N, C-alpha and C positions, 0 to 999 in steps of 0.2 A: 433240295437234295445236293445239288452241285456245290452250293456254298458250304454246306455241312462237311462234305467230303474234302473240300479244299482246306477248310479250317482244321480238319482232322489230320490231313497230311502235314500241314504247317506245324501243328502241335507235336506230332511225332518227330518231325525234323528238329524242332527246338529241344525236345527231350533228349534226343540223341546228341545234339550239340552240347547240351549241358553236361552230359556224361563224359563226352570227349574232352572238354576244356578243363574238367577237374583234374586231369592228369595228362596234359598234352605230351609230356616227354615219353610216356609209355604208349602213346597212341600211334599205330602205324599210319604212314601217309595215305594208304589206300582208304582208311576209314575217314580221314579228313576229306578226302576227295568224294567219298560217298555222300557225306553230309552236305557238302557244297552242291553236289548234283541234285540232291533233293530240293534244296532251296532254288536252284536254277530252274528246275521243273515248275515250281510254284510261280516263279517270275514269268515263265512262258505261258503257262496255262491258266493262271488265276491272277489277273492284273490287280484286283483290289488288295491283294496281299503282297504285291511285288515290292513295295517300299520296305515293308518289314523284313522281307526275305533278303533284300539288298543289305540292310543293316546287319542282319545275321551273318551273311557271307563276309562282310567287312570285319566283324568281330572275330569270326572264325580264322580268317587270314592273320589277324594280329596274334592270336594264340599259336598259330603255326610259325610265327616269327617271319612271316612274309609281309614285312611292314610297308615296303614301297608299293607292292601290289594292292594292299589294303587301301593305302592312301590314294592311289590312282582310281580305284573303284569308287571310293567315297566322294572324291572330288568331282568325278564325272556325274555321280548320282545327284550331288548338289546342283550342278549345272542343269541337269535334266528336270529338276523339281524346284525351281527357284520360287514358286508360289506357295510352297509349303514350309513355313517358318519352323515349325516343330521338327519336321523331318531334317531340314538343313542343320538345325542346332544339334540334333542327335548325331548326325553324320560328322559334324565338326568336333563334337566331343570325342568320337572314336578316332578322329585324325590326331587330336591331342594325345589321346590315350596310347596310340601307336608309338609316338615319340617317348612317352613315359615308359612304356614297356621296353623300349629300345635302350633305355638308360639315359635319355637326353631330356632331363627335366626342364631345363631352360627353354628349349624349343616347345615342349609340351605346354609350359606356362604361357608362352606367347600365343599358342593356338587356343588355349582356354580363354585368354583375354580377348582374342579375336571373336570368339563365340559370344562373350558377354556384350561386345560392342555391336556386332552385326545382327545378332538374334535376340536383342534385348527383350522382346515381347514373348519369348518362349519360356516355358517352365524350366528347361534345362539351363538357361542363362542364369536363373535365380539359384539353381542348385550348385553351380560351379564355385562361387566364392567360398562356400563352406567346405566344399570338396578340397579346394586348395589349402584352406586353413587347417583342416584335419591332417592333410598330407604333411604340411610343414611342422605341425605340432608333434607328430610322431618322430620327427628327426631333430628338432631343435625347439625348445620351449619358447625362447625369446622370438624366434622367427614365427612360430605358430601364433603367438600373441599378436604380433604385428599383422599377420595375415587375417586374423579375426577382426582386428580394427579396420583393415581395408575392406573386409566384407561388410562391416557395419556402415562404413562410408558409402559403399555401393548401394546398399538397401535404402539408406536414407535418401540418396539421390533419386532412386526409382520412386520412392514414396512421394517425394517433393514434386517430381516431374510428371507423375501420372496419378493425380488425385481422384478419389471416388470411383474406383473401377476395380476389376478383377486383378489387374497387375499390381495395383497398390496393396490389395489385401494379401496376395501371395507374397509380396515383398515383406509385408509386416510379419507374416507367419514365419518366413525364413529368418528374419531379424530376431524374432522371438526364440527360434530354435538356437540361433547363435548365442544369444544371451544365456539360455539354459545350459548349453554345452560348456560355457565359461563360468557357470554358477553365479551369474549376475542376477540375483534374485530380485533386487529392488527394481532394476531396469525391466525385468520380465513382468513384474506386477504392474508397473506403470504402463507398459505397452499393452498388456491384456486389457486394462481399463480403457485405453485409447481405442483398441480394436472394437470392444463392446460398444463404446459410445458412437463410433463411426459406422459400425455394421450391426445394429441391434437385431 
């Protein structure tokens, strides 16, 4: 029963957060504070959900434009949970995202690359190269094409360095997605055949 109530509280807090961040400019500060308080309660009273609540508070602070406060919170959270690679990667993404929202894309890019290096074995690290490529493509076609090529190089390196395992398969799937987004159909078909042969 306790777990159910905790998850219900967390779900309600997430739903309220989702509503708040859809229009942050029109949201009064008191409502932001209320949502943060709900997550803080979960952190205190329901430790199994604490890390998810921490990430939620970090994301909320970013939407409030409290970028430094968000980064301080997330950096401390990373230090407190060094044994959780996926949590660290998600926190690192939010740190990069805070710079992106602040209008500092170069610093955001640096943080995203740090994520790819430090948290290579996380799913988030595999998502980031395509995230960067999509961002660049929206702003400049040539830069976007270059970033997609960089993503392909990254995925090929992961595949080469981590053969026959879940990380290799995930990298193959993201490489395939990158090919499809670029309409590289021959490369897509060749890779599908490779995946089927390696993972029947």
